[in-house]
RODO-352994 format. One record per residue (C-alpha): residue in one letter; x negated, y, z. Coordinates in steps of 0.2 Angstrom, whole numbers. Layout:
+------+-------+-------+-------+
: type :  east : north :    up :
+------+-------+-------+-------+
:    a :     X :     Y :     Z :
...
+------+-------+-------+-------+
! end
This chain:
+------+-------+-------+-------+
: type :  east : north :    up :
+------+-------+-------+-------+
:    x :     6 :  -504 :  -533 :
:    x :     1 :  -487 :  -541 :
:    x :     1 :  -472 :  -531 :
:    x :    17 :  -463 :  -533 :
:    x :    28 :  -478 :  -538 :
:    x :    36 :  -481 :  -521 :
:    x :    41 :  -462 :  -519 :
:    x :    48 :  -463 :  -537 :
:    x :    58 :  -478 :  -533 :
:    x :    66 :  -472 :  -518 :
:    x :    74 :  -456 :  -526 :
:    x :    86 :  -455 :  -541 :
:    x :    79 :  -460 :  -557 :
:    x :    82 :  -443 :  -566 :
:    x :    71 :  -434 :  -553 :
:    x :    54 :  -432 :  -558 :
:    x :    42 :  -443 :  -548 :
:    x :    32 :  -433 :  -536 :
:    x :    17 :  -442 :  -532 :
:    x :    11 :  -443 :  -513 :
:    x :    -5 :  -435 :  -518 :
:    x :     2 :  -418 :  -519 :
:    x :     6 :  -419 :  -500 :
:    x :   -13 :  -421 :  -497 :
:    x :   -18 :  -408 :  -509 :
:    x :   -22 :  -390 :  -505 :
:    x :    -8 :  -378 :  -502 :
:    x :    -2 :  -370 :  -518 :
:    x :    -1 :  -351 :  -519 :
:    x :    15 :  -343 :  -514 :
:    x :    27 :  -339 :  -528 :
:    x :    33 :  -321 :  -528 :
:    x :    51 :  -319 :  -533 :
:    x :    59 :  -302 :  -538 :
:    x :    73 :  -296 :  -527 :
:    x :    86 :  -283 :  -532 :
:    x :    86 :  -266 :  -523 :
:    x :   104 :  -268 :  -516 :
:    x :    98 :  -282 :  -505 :
:    x :    86 :  -270 :  -497 :
:    x :    99 :  -258 :  -492 :
:    x :   110 :  -272 :  -485 :
:    x :    95 :  -277 :  -475 :
:    x :    93 :  -259 :  -469 :
:    x :   111 :  -258 :  -465 :
:    x :   110 :  -274 :  -456 :
:    x :    95 :  -269 :  -446 :
:    x :   104 :  -252 :  -442 :
:    x :   119 :  -262 :  -436 :
:    x :   108 :  -273 :  -426 :
:    x :   100 :  -257 :  -418 :
:    x :   117 :  -249 :  -414 :
:    x :   123 :  -266 :  -407 :
:    x :   107 :  -266 :  -396 :
:    x :   111 :  -248 :  -391 :
:    x :   128 :  -252 :  -387 :
:    x :   123 :  -266 :  -377 :
:    x :   110 :  -255 :  -368 :
:    x :   123 :  -242 :  -365 :
:    x :   134 :  -255 :  -358 :
:    x :   120 :  -261 :  -347 :
:    x :   113 :  -244 :  -342 :
:    x :   128 :  -237 :  -331 :
:    x :   124 :  -247 :  -316 :
:    x :   106 :  -241 :  -316 :
:    x :   112 :  -223 :  -317 :
:    x :   125 :  -227 :  -303 :
:    x :   110 :  -233 :  -292 :
:    x :   101 :  -217 :  -296 :
:    x :   116 :  -206 :  -292 :
:    x :   118 :  -216 :  -276 :
:    x :   100 :  -213 :  -272 :
:    x :   102 :  -194 :  -275 :
:    x :   118 :  -194 :  -265 :
:    x :   110 :  -202 :  -251 :
:    x :    95 :  -190 :  -252 :
:    x :   107 :  -176 :  -251 :
:    x :   116 :  -183 :  -236 :
:    x :    99 :  -186 :  -228 :
:    x :    94 :  -168 :  -232 :
:    x :   111 :  -162 :  -224 :
:    x :   108 :  -172 :  -209 :
:    x :    90 :  -166 :  -207 :
:    x :    96 :  -148 :  -210 :
:    x :   109 :  -151 :  -196 :
:    x :    97 :  -159 :  -185 :
:    x :    85 :  -144 :  -188 :
:    x :    99 :  -132 :  -185 :
:    x :   103 :  -141 :  -169 :
:    x :    85 :  -140 :  -163 :
:    x :    84 :  -122 :  -167 :
:    x :   100 :  -119 :  -158 :
:    x :    93 :  -128 :  -143 :
:    x :    77 :  -118 :  -144 :
:    x :    86 :  -102 :  -145 :
:    x :    97 :  -107 :  -130 :
:    x :    82 :  -111 :  -120 :
:    x :    74 :   -94 :  -125 :
:    x :    90 :   -85 :  -120 :
:    x :    91 :   -94 :  -104 :
:    x :    72 :   -90 :  -100 :
:    x :    75 :   -72 :  -105 :
:    x :    91 :   -71 :   -95 :
:    x :    81 :   -78 :   -80 :
:    x :    67 :   -66 :   -82 :
:    x :    79 :   -52 :   -83 :
:    x :    88 :   -58 :   -68 :
:    x :    71 :   -59 :   -59 :
:    x :    67 :   -41 :   -65 :
:    x :    84 :   -35 :   -59 :
:    x :    82 :   -43 :   -42 :
:    x :    65 :   -36 :   -40 :
:    x :    71 :   -19 :   -45 :
:    x :    85 :   -20 :   -34 :
:    x :    74 :   -25 :   -20 :
:    x :    62 :   -11 :   -23 :
:    x :    77 :     1 :   -25 :
:    x :    84 :    -6 :    -9 :
:    x :    67 :    -4 :     0 :
:    x :    64 :    13 :    -7 :
:    x :    82 :    18 :    -3 :
:    x :    79 :    11 :    15 :
:    x :    63 :    20 :    17 :
:    x :    70 :    35 :    10 :
:    x :    85 :    34 :    21 :
:    x :    74 :    30 :    36 :
:    x :    63 :    45 :    31 :
:    x :    79 :    56 :    30 :
:    x :    86 :    49 :    46 :
:    x :    69 :    53 :    54 :
:    x :    69 :    70 :    47 :
:    x :    87 :    73 :    53 :
:    x :    82 :    66 :    70 :
:    x :    67 :    77 :    71 :
:    x :    77 :    92 :    66 :
:    x :    91 :    87 :    78 :
:    x :    78 :    84 :    92 :
:    x :    69 :   100 :    88 :
:    x :    86 :   110 :    89 :
:    x :    91 :   100 :   105 :
:    x :    74 :   104 :   113 :
:    x :    77 :   122 :   111 :
:    x :    93 :   120 :   121 :
:    x :    85 :   109 :   134 :
:    x :    77 :   115 :   150 :
:    x :    64 :   105 :   160 :
:    x :    66 :   106 :   179 :
:    x :    51 :   100 :   189 :
:    x :    47 :    98 :   208 :
:    x :    65 :    93 :   213 :
:    x :    68 :    83 :   229 :
:    x :    72 :    65 :   228 :
:    x :    89 :    68 :   236 :
:    x :    94 :    80 :   222 :
:    x :   110 :    75 :   212 :
:    x :   119 :    80 :   196 :
:    x :   131 :    91 :   206 :
:    x :   117 :   101 :   214 :
:    x :   109 :   105 :   197 :
:    x :   126 :   109 :   189 :
:    x :   130 :   121 :   203 :
:    x :   113 :   129 :   200 :
:    x :   114 :   131 :   181 :
:    x :   132 :   132 :   177 :
:    x :   132 :   151 :   178 :
:    x :   121 :   153 :   163 :
:    x :   132 :   143 :   151 :
:    x :   141 :   127 :   147 :
:    x :   130 :   111 :   152 :
:    x :   130 :    97 :   140 :
:    x :   121 :    84 :   150 :
:    x :   108 :    81 :   164 :
:    x :    95 :    68 :   164 :
:    x :    83 :    63 :   179 :
:    x :    65 :    58 :   175 :
:    x :    49 :    53 :   183 :
:    x :    58 :    41 :   195 :
:    x :    49 :    27 :   204 :
:    x :    60 :    13 :   208 :
:    x :    60 :     4 :   225 :
:    x :    57 :   -13 :   216 :
:    x :    48 :   -18 :   201 :
:    x :    62 :   -28 :   194 :
:    x :    74 :   -12 :   194 :
:    x :    73 :     0 :   179 :
:    x :    71 :    18 :   181 :
:    x :    89 :    21 :   175 :
:    x :    97 :     9 :   187 :
:    x :    86 :    17 :   201 :
:    x :    93 :    34 :   196 :
:    x :   111 :    28 :   196 :
:    x :   110 :    18 :   212 :
:    x :    97 :    30 :   221 :
:    x :    85 :    16 :   224 :
:    x :    69 :    26 :   224 :
:    x :    52 :    21 :   232 :
:    x :    50 :    28 :   250 :
:    x :    33 :    36 :   245 :
:    x :    41 :    46 :   231 :
:    x :    43 :    64 :   236 :
:    x :    48 :    73 :   220 :
:    x :    58 :    70 :   204 :
:    x :    60 :    79 :   187 :
:    x :    75 :    82 :   177 :
:    x :    81 :    89 :   160 :
:    x :    96 :   100 :   158 :
:    x :   104 :   102 :   141 :
:    x :   115 :   117 :   136 :
:    x :   126 :   119 :   122 :
:    x :   118 :   135 :   116 :
:    x :   100 :   140 :   114 :
:    x :   103 :   157 :   122 :
:    x :   109 :   149 :   138 :
:    x :    93 :   139 :   140 :
:    x :    83 :   155 :   138 :
:    x :    94 :   163 :   152 :
:    x :    91 :   148 :   164 :
:    x :    72 :   151 :   164 :
:    x :    76 :   164 :   177 :
:    x :    78 :   151 :   190 :
:    x :    59 :   147 :   189 :
:    x :    51 :   147 :   206 :
:    x :    67 :   147 :   216 :
:    x :    67 :   136 :   232 :
:    x :    80 :   123 :   230 :
:    x :    76 :   115 :   246 :
:    x :    64 :   117 :   261 :
:    x :    46 :   115 :   253 :
:    x :    52 :   113 :   235 :
:    x :    50 :   127 :   223 :
:    x :    56 :   121 :   206 :
:    x :    47 :   124 :   190 :
:    x :    59 :   128 :   175 :
:    x :    52 :   128 :   157 :
:    x :    58 :   125 :   140 :
:    x :    57 :   107 :   134 :
:    x :    52 :   112 :   116 :
:    x :    33 :   110 :   111 :
:    x :    33 :   128 :   104 :
:    x :    31 :   135 :   122 :
:    x :    13 :   138 :   123 :
:    x :     4 :   139 :   140 :
:    x :    -5 :   155 :   143 :
:    x :   -23 :   150 :   147 :
:    x :   -29 :   168 :   152 :
:    x :   -17 :   167 :   166 :
:    x :   -20 :   149 :   171 :
:    x :   -33 :   141 :   182 :
:    x :   -39 :   122 :   182 :
:    x :   -40 :   113 :   199 :
:    x :   -51 :    98 :   202 :
:    x :   -54 :    86 :   216 :
:    x :   -37 :    87 :   223 :
:    x :   -29 :    74 :   235 :
:    x :   -19 :    60 :   227 :
:    x :    -4 :    63 :   239 :
:    x :    -4 :    82 :   237 :
:    x :    12 :    92 :   234 :
:    x :    15 :   106 :   223 :
:    x :    20 :   118 :   237 :
:    x :     3 :   115 :   246 :
:    x :    -6 :   121 :   231 :
:    x :     6 :   136 :   229 :
:    x :     3 :   141 :   247 :
:    x :   -16 :   140 :   245 :
:    x :   -16 :   152 :   230 :
:    x :    -2 :   163 :   236 :
:    x :   -13 :   177 :   242 :
:    x :   -21 :   178 :   225 :
:    x :    -5 :   184 :   217 :
:    x :    12 :   179 :   211 :
:    x :    12 :   161 :   206 :
:    x :    23 :   157 :   191 :
:    x :    21 :   138 :   192 :
:    x :    11 :   124 :   199 :
:    x :     8 :   108 :   189 :
:    x :     0 :    93 :   198 :
:    x :    -3 :    79 :   185 :
:    x :     4 :    62 :   192 :
:    x :     4 :    44 :   187 :
:    x :    21 :    39 :   179 :
:    x :    21 :    22 :   188 :
:    x :    16 :    26 :   205 :
:    x :    20 :    45 :   206 :
:    x :     3 :    49 :   214 :
:    x :    -8 :    63 :   208 :
:    x :   -23 :    60 :   197 :
:    x :   -34 :    72 :   206 :
:    x :   -32 :    88 :   195 :
:    x :   -19 :   101 :   191 :
:    x :   -15 :   119 :   185 :
:    x :    -9 :   135 :   192 :
:    x :    -1 :   148 :   182 :
:    x :    -1 :   166 :   189 :
:    x :     9 :   181 :   184 :
:    x :    -6 :   192 :   180 :
:    x :   -23 :   190 :   174 :
:    x :   -30 :   199 :   189 :
:    x :   -25 :   184 :   200 :
:    x :   -36 :   173 :   190 :
:    x :   -52 :   183 :   196 :
:    x :   -46 :   181 :   214 :
:    x :   -42 :   162 :   212 :
:    x :   -60 :   159 :   205 :
:    x :   -67 :   165 :   222 :
:    x :   -58 :   150 :   230 :
:    x :   -69 :   138 :   221 :
:    x :   -76 :   125 :   234 :
:    x :   -63 :   130 :   246 :
:    x :   -55 :   116 :   257 :
:    x :   -38 :   110 :   253 :
:    x :   -31 :    95 :   263 :
:    x :   -48 :    89 :   268 :
:    x :   -56 :    91 :   250 :
:    x :   -67 :   104 :   242 :
:    x :   -57 :   109 :   227 :
:    x :   -65 :   114 :   210 :
:    x :   -57 :   130 :   202 :
:    x :   -62 :   134 :   184 :
:    x :   -55 :   144 :   170 :
:    x :   -44 :   136 :   157 :
:    x :   -52 :   137 :   140 :
:    x :   -47 :   130 :   123 :
:    x :   -56 :   114 :   118 :
:    x :   -56 :   119 :    99 :
:    x :   -65 :   136 :   103 :
:    x :   -78 :   127 :   114 :
:    x :   -82 :   115 :   100 :
:    x :   -85 :   130 :    88 :
:    x :   -93 :   142 :   100 :
:    x :  -109 :   132 :   105 :
:    x :  -116 :   131 :    88 :
:    x :  -112 :   149 :    84 :
:    x :  -119 :   156 :   100 :
:    x :  -134 :   145 :   100 :
:    x :  -140 :   150 :    82 :
:    x :  -144 :   168 :    85 :
:    x :  -152 :   165 :   102 :
:    x :  -164 :   152 :    94 :
:    x :  -168 :   164 :    80 :
:    x :  -172 :   178 :    93 :
:    x :  -183 :   166 :   103 :
:    x :  -193 :   161 :    87 :
:    x :  -195 :   179 :    82 :
:    x :  -202 :   183 :   100 :
:    x :  -214 :   168 :    99 :
:    x :  -221 :   173 :    82 :
:    x :  -223 :   191 :    88 :
:    x :  -233 :   185 :   103 :
:    x :  -244 :   174 :    93 :
:    x :  -247 :   187 :    80 :
:    x :  -250 :   202 :    93 :
:    x :  -268 :   208 :    96 :
:    x :  -266 :   210 :   114 :
:    x :  -263 :   192 :   117 :
:    x :  -279 :   187 :   108 :
:    x :  -294 :   182 :   119 :
:    x :  -312 :   179 :   114 :
:    x :  -325 :   186 :   102 :
:    x :  -326 :   187 :    84 :
:    x :  -339 :   175 :    76 :
:    x :  -353 :   183 :    65 :
:    x :  -354 :   174 :    48 :
:    x :  -370 :   165 :    44 :
:    x :  -381 :   173 :    31 :
:    x :  -385 :   163 :    16 :
:    x :  -403 :   160 :    11 :
:    x :  -409 :   167 :    -6 :
:    x :  -423 :   154 :    -8 :
:    x :  -420 :   141 :   -22 :
:    x :  -419 :   123 :   -16 :
:    x :  -432 :   111 :   -22 :
:    x :  -428 :    95 :   -29 :
:    x :  -435 :    79 :   -20 :
:    x :  -447 :    70 :   -31 :
:    x :  -445 :    51 :   -31 :
:    x :  -459 :    38 :   -35 :
:    x :  -459 :    29 :   -51 :
:    x :  -457 :    12 :   -43 :
:    x :  -441 :    17 :   -34 :
:    x :  -434 :    26 :   -49 :
:    x :  -436 :    10 :   -60 :
:    x :  -427 :     0 :   -47 :
:    x :  -413 :    12 :   -46 :
:    x :  -412 :    12 :   -65 :
+------+-------+-------+-------+
! end
């Protein structure tokens, strides 16, 4: 067989025989065929249609993606709203806490201010009450009369009968009572008349309704209300000053001495206005000293002569009554000029020629000869160098 006969035999006889060798030959160059212009436009239109179809498909396929994005946006907005609400609630809670704290602080301040105001008002009220009491007490003291050296048996009726002629009496109070028992108070002892048997005298306060009546009642000073009891009547106010120029201090008195015994001892010196023996409040016994007030200053000079006189077996001490304030100032002022005078006298004595004893010494005459310098040997001089 010749190459190509088989291939030619299989096909139609009219067709040219195509040898198999062509299959094994190199590829022939492509043949370019001319295409008319209309076909290109159709191709472009077809391509545009394809693009539009693709776009339509994409548009049909795109909506679910946008929906997802919209949902995401909607969710983010809801989350934002929730976060804003949460923040708003937190801020509201913080504001409420701050308001509560501020309200508590204000309440505390108000409470402290109220306490301070109440304290200040209480102190102010107390101060005002004290002032009022002090003024009232001062006014009451001017209307009150002190009556001393009353007998223990004295009663309210006796004092009212004695002082009612000077004016209307408001009240009468007994003081300086010594109860018979320690368990009984002085007030109960005065009401029940349970007084110690050794007690001999009692004091009292008589309060009048008007001040002028109290001044009139001072006339009863020195009256003998009972045998051996000359009462001492004086104003209860502290303004009544004791005249020291007409008074005498007594010391080394007996503890059980009575006022009338002192009055009798100084009766010859002059008219005695009042006697005051200082006594213990609890026991009623004297403390060993007292005072005597005279009508005139001349009686003081006579009373001073009774110094070291014997009264109830004791040598009493009689002295003038002086102010302690003046005594503290006077010694420094009185000593200064005396000291100066003494110093001046001493200087005058030391400087006076009469007091000098001895002879004057003659000064030595200085020699006019010049002094010679001592010569030192060379060996010694070298050693010194």
